[in-house]
C-alpha positions in Angstrom: 84.8 109.1 57.3 83.9 108.9 61.5 87.1 108.4 63.0 88.5 105.3 65.1 91.3 103.7 67.4 93.4 103.3 63.3 92.8 106.0 62.2 94.5 107.6 65.7 97.1 105.2 66.2 98.5 106.3 62.9 97.6 109.7 63.4 100.4 109.3 66.9 103.3 106.9 64.4 102.7 110.2 62.4 103.7 112.6 65.1 107.0 111.8 64.7 109.4 112.8 62.0 111.1 109.6 61.4 107.7 108.0 60.6 107.1 110.8 58.2 110.1 109.1 56.7 109.8 106.4 56.2 106.6 106.3 55.1 108.3 109.6 52.1 111.5 107.3 51.6 110.3 103.9 51.3 107.1 104.2 50.1 106.9 107.7 47.6 108.7 108.1 44.3 112.9 108.2 44.4 112.6 111.6 43.0 110.4 112.8 45.4 111.7 112.0 47.8 115.1 112.0 47.0 114.7 116.6 47.1 113.7 116.8 50.6 116.0 118.0 53.9 114.1 115.4 56.4 115.9 117.0 59.6 114.2 120.2 58.3 111.1 118.6 59.3 108.0 120.2 61.3 104.9 119.0 62.1 101.6 121.4 61.2 98.4 118.4 61.9 95.2 119.4 61.6 91.8 118.8 61.7 90.7 120.8 58.9 86.7 120.9 59.2 84.9 121.9 56.0 81.4 123.2 55.2 82.0 119.8 52.2 83.3 117.0 54.6 81.3 117.8 57.8 82.7 115.0 59.3 86.1 114.5 61.4 88.9 112.4 60.0 92.6 112.2 60.1 95.2 114.2 58.0 99.0 114.2 59.1 100.2 118.0 57.9 104.6 118.0 57.4 106.1 120.6 56.0 109.9 119.6 54.8 112.4 121.9 53.2 113.4 120.7 49.1 115.4 122.5 47.0 115.0 122.7 43.1 117.2 124.0 41.3 119.5 125.4 43.3 116.4 127.1 45.0 115.3 126.4 48.0 111.6 126.0 49.4 109.3 124.3 51.2 106.4 121.6 50.9 103.8 120.9 52.2 103.4 116.9 52.7 99.2 116.4 53.4 98.8 112.5 54.7 95.0 111.1 54.4 94.8 108.4 56.6 91.9 105.8 54.7 91.0 103.6 57.5 87.0 102.5 55.6 86.7 99.6 54.9 85.3 99.9 51.3 87.1 102.6 48.7 86.2 105.8 48.4 85.1 107.1 45.0 84.4 110.4 45.6 88.5 110.7 47.4 89.7 112.9 44.0 86.8 115.2 44.8 87.6 115.1 48.5 91.1 115.4 48.2 90.7 118.5 46.1 88.2 120.0 48.8 90.9 119.4 51.9 93.5 120.7 49.8 92.1 124.3 49.1 90.1 123.9 52.6 94.3 123.9 53.1 95.8 126.4 51.5 92.5 128.9 52.7 93.9 127.9 56.4 97.6 129.3 55.3 96.4 132.5 53.6 93.9 133.4 56.6 97.2 132.2 60.0 98.9 134.7 56.7 101.6 131.9 56.8 101.9 133.3 53.1 99.8 136.1 51.4 97.4 136.0 47.6 101.4 137.9 46.3 103.1 136.0 48.0 102.4 132.8 46.4 101.3 129.0 47.6 103.7 126.5 48.4 103.2 122.9 46.5 101.7 120.5 48.3 102.1 116.5 48.1 99.2 114.7 48.3 99.7 111.7 50.3 96.2 108.6 50.9 96.8 105.9 52.7 95.0 103.3 53.0 94.7 99.8 54.8 91.5 98.5 53.4 91.2 94.6 52.5 90.5 95.6 49.0 92.8 97.0 46.7 92.1 100.4 45.8 90.8 101.1 42.7 89.6 105.1 42.4 91.0 107.3 40.3 93.6 109.7 41.4 93.2 112.4 39.2 89.9 114.3 40.1 90.1 115.1 36.0 89.4 111.5 35.2 86.2 112.0 37.0 85.1 114.3 34.1 83.3 111.9 31.6 83.3 112.2 28.6 85.9 113.6 28.7 84.9 117.3 27.3 86.4 119.2 23.9 90.2 120.7 23.4 89.0 124.2 24.1 87.3 123.3 27.0 89.8 120.4 29.1 92.0 124.2 30.9 89.2 124.6 31.8 88.5 121.4 34.7 90.1 120.9 38.0 93.3 119.1 38.2 94.5 117.3 41.8 96.6 113.8 41.4 97.1 112.5 44.7 99.6 110.3 45.5 98.7 106.3 47.2 99.7 104.1 49.2 98.5 100.8 49.3 99.4 98.9 51.7 97.6 95.5 51.1 99.6 95.7 47.5 102.7 95.6 48.9 104.4 92.2 49.7 106.2 90.3 52.3 109.0 90.1 49.2 107.9 93.4 48.8 108.3 94.3 52.5 110.9 92.7 53.8 113.5 95.0 51.7 112.6 98.1 53.2 113.8 97.0 56.3 112.1 100.2 59.0 109.6 100.0 61.7 107.0 101.6 59.4 107.4 98.5 56.8 107.1 96.3 59.8 103.6 98.0 60.6 102.3 96.9 57.1 103.3 93.9 57.9 101.6 93.1 60.5 98.6 94.9 59.4 98.6 93.0 56.1 98.5 89.9 58.2 94.7 90.0 59.2 92.6 88.7 61.7 95.2 85.6 61.2 96.8 85.0 64.9 100.2 82.6 63.1 100.8 85.9 60.3 100.2 88.3 62.6 102.7 86.4 65.1 105.8 85.7 62.1 105.0 89.7 61.5 104.9 90.9 65.6 109.1 88.7 65.3 109.5 90.8 62.2 108.8 94.0 63.3 110.4 92.7 66.9 113.8 91.9 64.9 113.4 95.1 63.0 113.3 96.8 65.6 116.3 95.6 67.6 118.6 96.6 64.9 117.7 100.2 65.4 120.0 102.9 65.9 116.4 104.9 68.3 116.4 101.2 69.6 114.5 102.3 73.0 112.4 105.3 71.2 111.2 103.4 68.4 110.6 100.6 70.8 108.1 103.3 72.8 106.6 103.7 70.0 106.1 100.8 68.3 104.9 99.2 71.1 102.4 101.7 71.6 100.8 101.1 68.5 100.6 97.8 68.3 98.8 96.8 71.9 96.2 99.1 70.2 96.0 97.1 67.2 95.2 93.9 69.2 93.0 95.5 70.8 91.2 96.6 67.7 91.6 92.0 66.4 90.1 91.0 69.9 93.2 89.7 71.1 91.6 88.6 74.3 95.5 88.6 75.7 96.3 90.8 78.2 98.0 93.8 77.3 98.3 96.1 80.8 102.2 94.6 81.2 103.0 95.1 77.7 106.0 98.1 78.0 108.7 96.7 75.1 108.4 94.1 72.1 112.3 93.7 73.4 112.7 93.7 76.7 108.9 92.1 77.0 109.1 90.0 73.7 108.6 86.2 75.4 105.6 87.2 76.4 103.8 88.8 73.7 105.6 85.6 72.4 103.5 83.0 74.7 99.8 84.7 74.3 100.4 85.1 70.5 101.5 81.5 70.2 98.8 80.3 72.3 96.4 82.1 70.1 98.0 80.2 67.2 97.0 76.8 68.8 93.7 77.5 69.1 93.4 79.3 65.7 94.5 75.3 64.1 92.7 74.0 66.6 88.7 76.2 65.9 90.0 75.9 61.6 90.3 71.3 61.6 87.1 71.9 63.7 86.3 73.9 60.9 87.5 72.5 58.5 86.0 69.5 59.5 82.9 70.9 59.7 83.0 72.8 56.9 83.8 68.9 54.6 80.1 67.4 56.6 79.0 70.5 55.2 80.0 70.2 51.9 78.9 66.3 51.6 75.2 67.2 52.5 75.1 69.9 49.6 77.0 68.3 46.9 74.4 64.7 47.7 71.8 67.2 47.5 72.8 69.3 44.1 73.6 65.9 43.4 70.1 64.6 44.3 68.3 67.8 42.2 70.4 67.2 38.7 68.9 63.5 38.6 65.7 65.0 39.2 66.3 67.5 36.1 67.2 65.0 34.5 63.9 62.6 34.9 61.8 65.4 33.4 64.2 65.7 30.8 63.8 62.2 29.9 60.3 61.8 30.5 59.4 65.3 27.9 61.7 63.8 25.2 59.8 60.5 25.0 56.4 62.4 25.6 56.3 65.5 24.1 57.3 66.8 20.5 59.6 69.9 22.4 62.7 70.5 21.2 66.0 70.4 23.1 66.0 74.5 23.8 62.1 74.0 25.8 63.1 71.0 27.8 66.0 72.7 28.4 64.7 75.9 29.7 61.3 73.8 32.0 63.0 71.3 33.2 66.6 73.9 34.3 69.6 71.5 32.9 71.6 73.2 30.0 71.0 72.8 26.4 74.0 69.9 25.8 72.3 68.1 28.6 69.5 67.2 27.5 71.2 67.0 24.2 73.0 64.4 25.1 70.2 62.4 26.7 67.9 62.7 23.7 70.6 60.5 21.6 71.3 58.2 24.2 67.8 57.5 24.7 67.6 56.9 20.4 69.9 54.8 20.9 
C-alpha cells in the first residue's frame, strides 16, 4: 500500500494516546476495552518492512495493560491504517504476515523469548474507503474448500477486528461524542462541502467541550488542514491555527465552497436534464424503429415471435402485443 498524506495524517492522530483510547472505547467490543487500563498505553510504532510485502505501510502499535482473571498482562494493539480506494481481499494474509513479523521483532529485540512466551495481539484494520469492506476477517476463511476435520487444526487462524468508518451513520457517530468520532464524520462527508461544513461544526463543538481543549484543538486542526488540502478545497489555510479561535474564518471559507457547490449543482442539474431529454428522445426513436421492423416482419413473413424479437431487438412480449394489434 503506497503511503500518502491521508495515512500519515491518521498516523499522527494515533501517535496520541487519547485517540487510541477513543478508537478502542468507541469502536471496539466493550468486553475488550473494559479490560484495558488506558493510563498504561505505550507507543511502539514502527514500519516493519518484510520480504513478502515490500511496500511501506502505515501501522500503529501500542501496548496496554489488562487484567484477566486477576492476572495482569500486556496486550499489543496492532492498528493497520488501510486507506486504499479498493477493498484488499488479501488482508487476512497480510495481517498474518505482519503480526508474525512483529512477533519476530519482539524476539530479535529481546522484548521476550520463546521460553517466556509471546504477548497477545489485538489486530485492528481501520478502513475509510467509499466501498464497504467485504474481505474475509480470518485467514482460515480463505482456505477453500473447507478441509476435512482432521486437517482443520493444522490450518492458520488469525482474525482482525475491522473498523469501517463509512459503515457508521451520523446518528451512530453522534452517540460517540469524541474528537475521533468527529474526524470520522468529516471523512464520511466525502466531497460534499455542505456535509463537510456540518461535520466541521460538530467536531468544533466536541473540541470546545473537551477537558483538554487546547491540546485536542491543535491535533485536530493539523489533521483537518491536511484533509482539506487533500480534498483540493482551494482555501487559504496558512492562517488556520485553531479550529476554535479561527472558527469564523474557516466557516466563511466553507460557506463560500457550499455556495459554489450549489451553483454548480444547479448548472449540472440543468445540463443533465437537457441531456436526459435528448437521450430519452433518441431511445424513443430507436424503439419506434424496432417496432416498425417487427411489424414488417409480422406482415411479410411466417417468422415466430422469438425470431422476430431477436432480429428487431424488441422483447418477445412486445412482439406478441404488436401481432395481436395487427390482427385486430
